[in-house]
C-alpha positions as CSV (number, residue, x, y, z in Angstrom):
1,M,81.2,-14.9,-22.3
2,A,79.6,-13.5,-25.6
3,K,76.9,-11.0,-25.4
4,P,73.7,-12.2,-27.2
5,S,72.7,-10.3,-30.2
6,N,69.7,-8.0,-30.2
7,R,68.0,-10.2,-32.8
8,S,68.0,-13.3,-30.5
9,I,66.7,-11.2,-27.6
10,S,64.0,-9.8,-29.8
11,T,62.9,-13.1,-31.2
12,R,62.7,-14.7,-27.8
13,H,61.1,-11.7,-26.2
14,H,58.0,-11.7,-28.4
15,R,57.7,-15.4,-29.4
16,W,55.0,-16.0,-26.8
17,T,52.6,-13.7,-28.7
18,V,52.9,-15.8,-31.8
19,T,52.4,-19.0,-29.8
20,V,49.2,-17.6,-28.2
21,L,47.9,-16.7,-31.7
22,R,48.8,-20.2,-33.1
23,W,47.0,-22.0,-30.3
24,S,43.9,-19.8,-30.4
25,A,43.7,-20.0,-34.2
26,V,44.0,-23.8,-34.1
27,A,41.3,-24.0,-31.4
28,F,39.0,-21.8,-33.5
29,M,39.7,-23.9,-36.6
30,L,39.0,-27.1,-34.8
31,S,35.8,-25.7,-33.3
32,T,34.7,-24.7,-36.8
33,L,35.5,-28.2,-38.2
34,A,33.5,-29.7,-35.3
35,Q,30.6,-27.5,-36.5
36,A,30.6,-29.1,-39.9
37,V,30.9,-32.6,-38.4
38,L,28.0,-32.0,-36.0
39,A,25.9,-30.6,-38.7
40,G,26.6,-33.5,-41.1
41,M,25.7,-36.0,-38.4
42,F,22.5,-34.1,-37.6
43,V,21.5,-34.2,-41.3
44,T,22.0,-38.0,-41.4
45,G,19.4,-38.4,-38.7
46,D,21.0,-37.9,-35.2
47,V,18.8,-35.0,-34.2
48,D,20.3,-34.7,-30.7
49,L,23.5,-33.4,-32.3
50,L,21.7,-30.1,-33.2
51,A,21.9,-29.1,-29.6
52,W,25.7,-29.9,-29.6
53,H,26.0,-27.8,-32.8
54,E,24.4,-24.9,-31.1
55,T,26.5,-25.2,-27.9
56,N,29.7,-25.4,-30.0
57,A,28.7,-22.3,-31.9
58,N,28.1,-20.4,-28.7
59,A,31.4,-21.5,-27.2
60,S,33.5,-20.4,-30.3
61,P,37.0,-19.3,-29.2
62,I,37.0,-16.3,-31.7
63,L,37.4,-13.8,-28.9
64,L,40.7,-15.5,-28.0
65,V,41.8,-15.1,-31.6
66,I,41.0,-11.4,-31.5
67,V,43.0,-10.9,-28.2
68,A,45.9,-13.0,-29.6
69,A,46.0,-10.9,-32.8
70,I,46.2,-7.7,-30.7
71,L,49.1,-9.2,-28.7
72,V,50.9,-10.1,-31.9
73,W,50.5,-6.5,-33.0
74,R,51.5,-5.0,-29.7
75,P,53.7,-5.9,-27.9
76,G,54.7,-8.4,-30.6
77,R,55.4,-5.7,-33.3
78,G,53.6,-7.8,-35.9
79,P,51.1,-6.6,-38.5
80,A,47.7,-5.2,-37.5
81,W,45.6,-6.8,-40.3
82,P,45.1,-10.1,-38.3
83,I,43.1,-8.0,-35.8
84,W,40.7,-6.9,-38.5
85,M,40.5,-10.3,-40.0
86,S,39.6,-11.9,-36.6
87,I,37.0,-9.2,-36.0
88,G,35.6,-10.0,-39.4
89,L,35.5,-13.7,-38.5
90,A,33.7,-12.8,-35.3
91,V,31.1,-10.9,-37.3
92,L,30.7,-13.8,-39.7
93,V,30.3,-16.2,-36.7
94,E,27.5,-14.0,-35.3
95,A,25.8,-13.8,-38.7
96,Q,26.2,-17.6,-39.0
97,K,24.4,-18.1,-35.7
98,M,21.6,-15.8,-36.9
99,L,21.3,-17.7,-40.2
100,G,21.2,-21.0,-38.3
101,Y,18.4,-19.8,-35.9
102,L,16.4,-18.5,-38.9
103,R,16.9,-21.8,-40.7
104,M,18.4,-20.1,-43.7
105,V,20.4,-23.2,-44.8
106,D,21.0,-21.9,-48.3
107,L,23.2,-19.1,-46.7
108,H,24.2,-20.9,-43.5
109,I,26.3,-23.6,-45.3
110,P,28.3,-21.3,-47.6
111,V,29.1,-18.9,-44.8
112,G,30.2,-21.8,-42.7
113,V,32.5,-23.0,-45.5
114,A,34.0,-19.4,-45.8
115,I,34.6,-19.3,-42.0
116,F,36.4,-22.6,-42.1
117,G,38.5,-21.6,-45.1
118,L,39.5,-18.3,-43.4
119,S,40.3,-20.1,-40.2
120,V,42.6,-22.6,-42.0
121,W,44.3,-19.7,-43.8
122,L,44.8,-17.9,-40.4
123,V,46.4,-21.0,-38.9
124,V,48.7,-21.5,-41.9
125,W,49.8,-17.8,-41.7
126,S,50.3,-18.0,-37.9
127,F,52.8,-20.8,-38.4
128,T,54.8,-18.9,-41.0
129,I,54.9,-15.4,-39.3
130,R,58.2,-13.9,-38.5
131,L,58.1,-10.9,-36.2
132,P,60.4,-8.0,-37.1
133,D,63.4,-7.4,-35.0
134,R,63.3,-4.6,-32.5
135,P,65.4,-1.6,-33.2
136,P,68.7,-1.6,-31.2
137,D,68.5,-0.2,-27.8
138,R,70.3,3.2,-28.0
139,R,71.2,3.1,-24.4
140,T,73.4,0.0,-24.6
141,D,74.5,-0.3,-28.3
142,E,76.1,3.1,-28.9
143,P,78.9,4.7,-27.0
144,V,77.9,7.7,-24.9
145,E,79.5,11.0,-26.1
146,V,81.1,12.9,-23.2
147,L,81.4,16.6,-23.7
148,P,84.4,18.5,-22.2
């Protein structure tokens, strides 16, 4: 029976972290898209959808994206920049809520477009990421030298 390579073990070992990031990034992107749809329907006259717009904003899964980005970094051995990007998105989401409550639509709409664009970019990146291989385990891959 052949021994599996370190590369296949490494890839399988950390694949779940990327899966968590993918699902949380997709959830955030869909939530952001729903915000635009709800706002558009509110503008066309369905005033009840403003409450749904607010509820969806408060239920944003951005904290899941932050946690998933941390998991991709450690233990997943991926890059750290998605953590900072997701924290930046969280700041933008909070600013977006403030702009909405202040009825500053001239800033609220472009910030929303930026949030959606960044969320799409994060989803695309999360589906193309390849985690680096772990270094070989010295305990099993190299012969032990026995001194006389």
